[in-house]
PDB file as gemmi writes it, atoms N, CA and C in Angstrom:
CRYST1    1.000    1.000    1.000  90.00  90.00  90.00 P 1                      
ATOM      1  N   MET A   1      17.990  -1.803  19.046  1.00  0.00           N  
ATOM      2  CA  MET A   1      17.007  -0.990  19.814  1.00  0.00           C  
ATOM      3  C   MET A   1      15.599  -1.331  19.337  1.00  0.00           C  
ATOM      4  N   SER A   2      14.824  -1.698  20.251  1.00  0.00           N  
ATOM      5  CA  SER A   2      13.421  -2.030  19.984  1.00  0.00           C  
ATOM      6  C   SER A   2      12.475  -0.984  20.598  1.00  0.00           C  
ATOM      7  N   VAL A   3      11.570  -0.541  19.787  1.00  0.00           N  
ATOM      8  CA  VAL A   3      10.615   0.522  20.263  1.00  0.00           C  
ATOM      9  C   VAL A   3       9.223  -0.075  20.065  1.00  0.00           C  
ATOM     10  N   SER A   4       8.395   0.082  21.102  1.00  0.00           N  
ATOM     11  CA  SER A   4       7.045  -0.409  20.985  1.00  0.00           C  
ATOM     12  C   SER A   4       6.163   0.501  20.208  1.00  0.00           C  
ATOM     13  N   VAL A   5       5.042  -0.060  19.719  1.00  0.00           N  
ATOM     14  CA  VAL A   5       4.093   0.752  19.013  1.00  0.00           C  
ATOM     15  C   VAL A   5       3.542   1.881  19.903  1.00  0.00           C  
ATOM     16  N   GLN A   6       3.354   1.544  21.155  1.00  0.00           N  
ATOM     17  CA  GLN A   6       2.810   2.509  22.103  1.00  0.00           C  
ATOM     18  C   GLN A   6       3.815   3.698  22.253  1.00  0.00           C  
ATOM     19  N   GLU A   7       5.119   3.443  22.275  1.00  0.00           N  
ATOM     20  CA  GLU A   7       6.097   4.470  22.353  1.00  0.00           C  
ATOM     21  C   GLU A   7       6.111   5.349  21.124  1.00  0.00           C  
ATOM     22  N   ILE A   8       5.978   4.696  19.983  1.00  0.00           N  
ATOM     23  CA  ILE A   8       5.850   5.449  18.721  1.00  0.00           C  
ATOM     24  C   ILE A   8       4.616   6.318  18.703  1.00  0.00           C  
ATOM     25  N   GLU A   9       3.475   5.791  19.080  1.00  0.00           N  
ATOM     26  CA  GLU A   9       2.228   6.546  19.158  1.00  0.00           C  
ATOM     27  C   GLU A   9       2.386   7.795  20.057  1.00  0.00           C  
ATOM     28  N   GLN A  10       3.009   7.586  21.214  1.00  0.00           N  
ATOM     29  CA  GLN A  10       3.189   8.718  22.173  1.00  0.00           C  
ATOM     30  C   GLN A  10       4.145   9.765  21.534  1.00  0.00           C  
ATOM     31  N   ALA A  11       5.190   9.334  20.884  1.00  0.00           N  
ATOM     32  CA  ALA A  11       6.110  10.289  20.276  1.00  0.00           C  
ATOM     33  C   ALA A  11       5.415  11.023  19.153  1.00  0.00           C  
ATOM     34  N   VAL A  12       4.684  10.367  18.310  1.00  0.00           N  
ATOM     35  CA  VAL A  12       3.982  11.037  17.195  1.00  0.00           C  
ATOM     36  C   VAL A  12       2.943  12.002  17.728  1.00  0.00           C  
ATOM     37  N   SER A  13       2.272  11.641  18.801  1.00  0.00           N  
ATOM     38  CA  SER A  13       1.211  12.499  19.335  1.00  0.00           C  
ATOM     39  C   SER A  13       1.833  13.798  19.952  1.00  0.00           C  
ATOM     40  N   ARG A  14       3.119  13.843  20.217  1.00  0.00           N  
ATOM     41  CA  ARG A  14       3.729  14.995  20.790  1.00  0.00           C  
ATOM     42  C   ARG A  14       4.403  15.923  19.739  1.00  0.00           C  
ATOM     43  N   LEU A  15       4.358  15.463  18.498  1.00  0.00           N  
ATOM     44  CA  LEU A  15       5.024  16.224  17.462  1.00  0.00           C  
ATOM     45  C   LEU A  15       4.321  17.552  17.167  1.00  0.00           C  
ATOM     46  N   PRO A  16       5.039  18.630  16.929  1.00  0.00           N  
ATOM     47  CA  PRO A  16       4.397  19.912  16.544  1.00  0.00           C  
ATOM     48  C   PRO A  16       3.804  19.688  15.140  1.00  0.00           C  
ATOM     49  N   ALA A  17       2.882  20.539  14.772  1.00  0.00           N  
ATOM     50  CA  ALA A  17       2.127  20.390  13.521  1.00  0.00           C  
ATOM     51  C   ALA A  17       3.059  20.246  12.276  1.00  0.00           C  
ATOM     52  N   LYS A  18       4.102  21.072  12.213  1.00  0.00           N  
ATOM     53  CA  LYS A  18       5.008  21.018  11.087  1.00  0.00           C  
ATOM     54  C   LYS A  18       5.770  19.675  10.990  1.00  0.00           C  
ATOM     55  N   GLU A  19       6.196  19.206  12.137  1.00  0.00           N  
ATOM     56  CA  GLU A  19       6.923  17.921  12.216  1.00  0.00           C  
ATOM     57  C   GLU A  19       5.956  16.783  11.924  1.00  0.00           C  
ATOM     58  N   LEU A  20       4.725  16.900  12.425  1.00  0.00           N  
ATOM     59  CA  LEU A  20       3.772  15.872  12.110  1.00  0.00           C  
ATOM     60  C   LEU A  20       3.445  15.776  10.616  1.00  0.00           C  
ATOM     61  N   ALA A  21       3.362  16.916   9.948  1.00  0.00           N  
ATOM     62  CA  ALA A  21       3.163  16.916   8.497  1.00  0.00           C  
ATOM     63  C   ALA A  21       4.300  16.235   7.807  1.00  0.00           C  
ATOM     64  N   LEU A  22       5.532  16.519   8.200  1.00  0.00           N  
ATOM     65  CA  LEU A  22       6.737  15.897   7.613  1.00  0.00           C  
ATOM     66  C   LEU A  22       6.712  14.324   7.848  1.00  0.00           C  
ATOM     67  N   PHE A  23       6.325  13.961   9.069  1.00  0.00           N  
ATOM     68  CA  PHE A  23       6.238  12.556   9.408  1.00  0.00           C  
ATOM     69  C   PHE A  23       5.190  11.877   8.578  1.00  0.00           C  
ATOM     70  N   ARG A  24       4.001  12.520   8.458  1.00  0.00           N  
ATOM     71  CA  ARG A  24       2.901  11.959   7.715  1.00  0.00           C  
ATOM     72  C   ARG A  24       3.352  11.687   6.246  1.00  0.00           C  
ATOM     73  N   ARG A  25       4.015  12.702   5.656  1.00  0.00           N  
ATOM     74  CA  ARG A  25       4.481  12.562   4.257  1.00  0.00           C  
ATOM     75  C   ARG A  25       5.439  11.424   4.160  1.00  0.00           C  
ATOM     76  N   TRP A  26       6.439  11.350   5.090  1.00  0.00           N  
ATOM     77  CA  TRP A  26       7.374  10.278   5.079  1.00  0.00           C  
ATOM     78  C   TRP A  26       6.671   8.914   5.224  1.00  0.00           C  
ATOM     79  N   PHE A  27       5.774   8.763   6.116  1.00  0.00           N  
ATOM     80  CA  PHE A  27       5.125   7.504   6.336  1.00  0.00           C  
ATOM     81  C   PHE A  27       4.290   7.083   5.132  1.00  0.00           C  
ATOM     82  N   GLN A  28       3.601   7.990   4.499  1.00  0.00           N  
ATOM     83  CA  GLN A  28       2.844   7.636   3.321  1.00  0.00           C  
ATOM     84  C   GLN A  28       3.775   7.093   2.247  1.00  0.00           C  
ATOM     85  N   GLU A  29       4.889   7.706   2.026  1.00  0.00           N  
ATOM     86  CA  GLU A  29       5.858   7.219   1.047  1.00  0.00           C  
ATOM     87  C   GLU A  29       6.420   5.833   1.438  1.00  0.00           C  
ATOM     88  N   PHE A  30       6.752   5.714   2.713  1.00  0.00           N  
ATOM     89  CA  PHE A  30       7.279   4.472   3.240  1.00  0.00           C  
ATOM     90  C   PHE A  30       6.252   3.313   3.061  1.00  0.00           C  
ATOM     91  N   ASP A  31       5.010   3.597   3.421  1.00  0.00           N  
ATOM     92  CA  ASP A  31       3.945   2.570   3.330  1.00  0.00           C  
ATOM     93  C   ASP A  31       3.699   2.234   1.884  1.00  0.00           C  
ATOM     94  N   ALA A  32       3.693   3.213   0.953  1.00  0.00           N  
ATOM     95  CA  ALA A  32       3.467   2.966  -0.467  1.00  0.00           C  
ATOM     96  C   ALA A  32       4.565   2.112  -1.009  1.00  0.00           C  
ATOM     97  N   GLN A  33       5.806   2.318  -0.614  1.00  0.00           N  
ATOM     98  CA  GLN A  33       6.932   1.543  -1.055  1.00  0.00           C  
ATOM     99  C   GLN A  33       6.827   0.080  -0.651  1.00  0.00           C  
ATOM    100  N   LEU A  34       6.388  -0.120   0.619  1.00  0.00           N  
ATOM    101  CA  LEU A  34       6.189  -1.475   1.136  1.00  0.00           C  
ATOM    102  C   LEU A  34       5.065  -2.183   0.284  1.00  0.00           C  
ATOM    103  N   TRP A  35       3.997  -1.465   0.009  1.00  0.00           N  
ATOM    104  CA  TRP A  35       2.875  -1.990  -0.735  1.00  0.00           C  
ATOM    105  C   TRP A  35       3.382  -2.386  -2.132  1.00  0.00           C  
ATOM    106  N   ASP A  36       4.129  -1.498  -2.821  1.00  0.00           N  
ATOM    107  CA  ASP A  36       4.618  -1.778  -4.122  1.00  0.00           C  
ATOM    108  C   ASP A  36       5.516  -3.014  -4.114  1.00  0.00           C  
ATOM    109  N   GLU A  37       6.365  -3.160  -3.118  1.00  0.00           N  
ATOM    110  CA  GLU A  37       7.230  -4.339  -3.038  1.00  0.00           C  
ATOM    111  C   GLU A  37       6.426  -5.582  -2.874  1.00  0.00           C  
ATOM    112  N   GLN A  38       5.376  -5.554  -2.013  1.00  0.00           N  
ATOM    113  CA  GLN A  38       4.577  -6.726  -1.796  1.00  0.00           C  
ATOM    114  C   GLN A  38       3.798  -7.090  -3.102  1.00  0.00           C  
ATOM    115  N   PHE A  39       3.291  -6.067  -3.830  1.00  0.00           N  
ATOM    116  CA  PHE A  39       2.594  -6.267  -5.028  1.00  0.00           C  
ATOM    117  C   PHE A  39       3.475  -6.977  -6.057  1.00  0.00           C  
ATOM    118  N   GLU A  40       4.690  -6.457  -6.194  1.00  0.00           N  
ATOM    119  CA  GLU A  40       5.648  -7.085  -7.130  1.00  0.00           C  
ATOM    120  C   GLU A  40       5.957  -8.479  -6.775  1.00  0.00           C  
ATOM    121  N   GLN A  41       6.134  -8.800  -5.459  1.00  0.00           N  
ATOM    122  CA  GLN A  41       6.352 -10.191  -5.095  1.00  0.00           C  
ATOM    123  C   GLN A  41       5.128 -11.066  -5.436  1.00  0.00           C  
ATOM    124  N   ASP A  42       3.938 -10.561  -5.239  1.00  0.00           N  
ATOM    125  CA  ASP A  42       2.741 -11.320  -5.525  1.00  0.00           C  
ATOM    126  C   ASP A  42       2.619 -11.550  -7.014  1.00  0.00           C  
ATOM    127  N   VAL A  43       2.959 -10.556  -7.834  1.00  0.00           N  
ATOM    128  CA  VAL A  43       2.926 -10.789  -9.289  1.00  0.00           C  
ATOM    129  C   VAL A  43       3.951 -11.848  -9.697  1.00  0.00           C  
ATOM    130  N   LYS A  44       5.161 -11.693  -9.210  1.00  0.00           N  
ATOM    131  CA  LYS A  44       6.173 -12.727  -9.527  1.00  0.00           C  
ATOM    132  C   LYS A  44       5.825 -14.149  -9.137  1.00  0.00           C  
ATOM    133  N   ALA A  45       5.053 -14.215  -7.987  1.00  0.00           N  
ATOM    134  CA  ALA A  45       4.687 -15.510  -7.431  1.00  0.00           C  
ATOM    135  C   ALA A  45       3.393 -16.060  -8.197  1.00  0.00           C  
ATOM    136  N   GLY A  46       2.821 -15.246  -9.039  1.00  0.00           N  
ATOM    137  CA  GLY A  46       1.653 -15.721  -9.809  1.00  0.00           C  
ATOM    138  C   GLY A  46       0.323 -15.616  -9.064  1.00  0.00           C  
ATOM    139  N   LYS A  47       0.363 -14.884  -7.848  1.00  0.00           N  
ATOM    140  CA  LYS A  47      -0.805 -14.769  -7.089  1.00  0.00           C  
ATOM    141  C   LYS A  47      -1.956 -13.988  -7.727  1.00  0.00           C  
ATOM    142  N   LEU A  48      -1.659 -13.234  -8.737  1.00  0.00           N  
ATOM    143  CA  LEU A  48      -2.707 -12.374  -9.394  1.00  0.00           C  
ATOM    144  C   LEU A  48      -3.100 -12.968 -10.758  1.00  0.00           C  
ATOM    145  N   ASP A  49      -2.514 -14.054 -11.167  1.00  0.00           N  
ATOM    146  CA  ASP A  49      -2.760 -14.598 -12.462  1.00  0.00           C  
ATOM    147  C   ASP A  49      -4.259 -14.953 -12.696  1.00  0.00           C  
ATOM    148  N   LYS A  50      -4.897 -15.610 -11.732  1.00  0.00           N  
ATOM    149  CA  LYS A  50      -6.299 -15.986 -11.941  1.00  0.00           C  
ATOM    150  C   LYS A  50      -7.184 -14.710 -12.069  1.00  0.00           C  
ATOM    151  N   LEU A  51      -6.893 -13.727 -11.222  1.00  0.00           N  
ATOM    152  CA  LEU A  51      -7.633 -12.518 -11.290  1.00  0.00           C  
ATOM    153  C   LEU A  51      -7.489 -11.781 -12.633  1.00  0.00           C  
ATOM    154  N   ALA A  52      -6.272 -11.798 -13.141  1.00  0.00           N  
ATOM    155  CA  ALA A  52      -6.007 -11.152 -14.459  1.00  0.00           C  
ATOM    156  C   ALA A  52      -6.696 -11.874 -15.580  1.00  0.00           C  
ATOM    157  N   GLU A  53      -6.649 -13.220 -15.521  1.00  0.00           N  
ATOM    158  CA  GLU A  53      -7.308 -14.041 -16.542  1.00  0.00           C  
ATOM    159  C   GLU A  53      -8.799 -13.806 -16.499  1.00  0.00           C  
ATOM    160  N   ARG A  54      -9.377 -13.725 -15.323  1.00  0.00           N  
ATOM    161  CA  ARG A  54     -10.829 -13.455 -15.199  1.00  0.00           C  
ATOM    162  C   ARG A  54     -11.176 -12.051 -15.778  1.00  0.00           C  
ATOM    163  N   ALA A  55     -10.407 -11.092 -15.497  1.00  0.00           N  
ATOM    164  CA  ALA A  55     -10.654  -9.746 -15.971  1.00  0.00           C  
ATOM    165  C   ALA A  55     -10.577  -9.670 -17.512  1.00  0.00           C  
ATOM    166  N   ILE A  56      -9.571 -10.375 -18.083  1.00  0.00           N  
ATOM    167  CA  ILE A  56      -9.432 -10.382 -19.512  1.00  0.00           C  
ATOM    168  C   ILE A  56     -10.604 -11.093 -20.172  1.00  0.00           C  
ATOM    169  N   THR A  57     -11.024 -12.257 -19.580  1.00  0.00           N  
ATOM    170  CA  THR A  57     -12.131 -13.040 -20.117  1.00  0.00           C  
ATOM    171  C   THR A  57     -13.428 -12.215 -20.067  1.00  0.00           C  
ATOM    172  N   GLU A  58     -13.663 -11.525 -18.922  1.00  0.00           N  
ATOM    173  CA  GLU A  58     -14.868 -10.684 -18.897  1.00  0.00           C  
ATOM    174  C   GLU A  58     -14.812  -9.497 -19.799  1.00  0.00           C  
ATOM    175  N   TYR A  59     -13.638  -8.911 -19.956  1.00  0.00           N  
ATOM    176  CA  TYR A  59     -13.539  -7.808 -20.923  1.00  0.00           C  
ATOM    177  C   TYR A  59     -13.827  -8.284 -22.315  1.00  0.00           C  
ATOM    178  N   GLN A  60     -13.248  -9.388 -22.731  1.00  0.00           N  
ATOM    179  CA  GLN A  60     -13.508  -9.931 -24.054  1.00  0.00           C  
ATOM    180  C   GLN A  60     -14.918 -10.314 -24.261  1.00  0.00           C  
ATOM    181  N   ALA A  61     -15.655 -10.660 -23.180  1.00  0.00           N  
ATOM    182  CA  ALA A  61     -17.033 -11.032 -23.301  1.00  0.00           C  
ATOM    183  C   ALA A  61     -17.948  -9.772 -23.252  1.00  0.00           C  
ATOM    184  N   GLY A  62     -17.312  -8.628 -23.192  1.00  0.00           N  
ATOM    185  CA  GLY A  62     -18.118  -7.356 -23.133  1.00  0.00           C  
ATOM    186  C   GLY A  62     -18.682  -7.076 -21.772  1.00  0.00           C  
ATOM    187  N   LYS A  63     -18.217  -7.705 -20.747  1.00  0.00           N  
ATOM    188  CA  LYS A  63     -18.683  -7.480 -19.365  1.00  0.00           C  
ATOM    189  C   LYS A  63     -17.824  -6.473 -18.659  1.00  0.00           C  
ATOM    190  N   PHE A  64     -17.960  -5.217 -19.067  1.00  0.00           N  
ATOM    191  CA  PHE A  64     -17.185  -4.133 -18.441  1.00  0.00           C  
ATOM    192  C   PHE A  64     -17.953  -2.837 -18.558  1.00  0.00           C  
ATOM    193  N   LYS A  65     -17.546  -1.860 -17.770  1.00  0.00           N  
ATOM    194  CA  LYS A  65     -18.120  -0.575 -17.792  1.00  0.00           C  
ATOM    195  C   LYS A  65     -17.097   0.483 -18.167  1.00  0.00           C  
ATOM    196  N   GLU A  66     -17.424   1.401 -19.021  1.00  0.00           N  
ATOM    197  CA  GLU A  66     -16.545   2.435 -19.370  1.00  0.00           C  
ATOM    198  C   GLU A  66     -16.464   3.358 -18.188  1.00  0.00           C  
ATOM    199  N   LEU A  67     -15.243   3.844 -17.912  1.00  0.00           N  
ATOM    200  CA  LEU A  67     -15.080   4.771 -16.782  1.00  0.00           C  
ATOM    201  C   LEU A  67     -15.069   6.172 -17.263  1.00  0.00           C  
TER     202      LEU A  67                                                      
END                                                                             
């Protein structure tokens, strides 16, 4: 079964407030999980290595701000 984005938008726009809140919470968790999985794949693939090396080098050189 394939559902278009337009159909999903229409269905979401018809949700009562309580159901919309439940959907919103579910979608935030769903989206965060996908982001976490992509991040883990990028780490394993070494896509963040250069960025990490740069951050460490700048930190060691004193180029950072206390938060």
